[in-house]
N, C-alpha and C positions, 0 to 999 in steps of 0.2 A: 844157190836154188835161185833160179829168173822167176822175176814179175807173170810171166806167161803161165810157168809152172805151178807158182804158188796157187792162180786162178782157177789152173784146169784142177787142180786139189781142191781148190773149196767148192766148185760147180759139183765133182764125183764126190762129198761129204751132204752136199743139199742134196741130194740125188739119192742121197742110202734113206732106206726107212727107218723110223723115229721108234726107239722101244724108250717100254715105261721108266715108271721107277725102281719096278722089280729087276728089270733087265739092266739097266743104269747101278744098282747095290751088287747086281753078282758081277756086272764088269769093273766095278771098282776093288770084290774082293778077291777076282782074277787077278786083273792088274796089278792090283798093290801085295797081292800076297797076305790080305788079311782076315785068315778064314775064322779067327777065333772072335771076330765080330759078329758071325751070324746067328749063336744060339744066343748072345744077349739084344739081341736085336728082335730075333723070333722070341723070347718072353717075355717082351718089353711091349710090341704086337700084341700078344697073348694078354697079356694081363688089359692091357686097354683096351682089349674086347669082352672081358669079363668087367672091366669096370662100369662099360657102356650098354651092355645087357641086365646089367644088375639095376638100371633103373627101369627097366621097360616090364612088361608083363610077365617075362622070362626070368624074373627075380627069382620065385619060388622055385624054380626046377634048377638054378644054380647053386641057392642053398643051400637045397640038400645034399650038392656033391659034396661039400664041406663039412 
């Protein structure tokens, strides 16, 4: 690959739209075939949201769920 081809590839990549964290994670799962990580990450994020909401005014409503 010549230097001009590498420069053209770099310019093409820099003009692409950027994806967010969710898009990057989905691309990682798809490219590396690590679909078993998805339920683990979703569970950890859900637990984190519950912990964050536990310290707010929504706490009495969350505690009644359990």
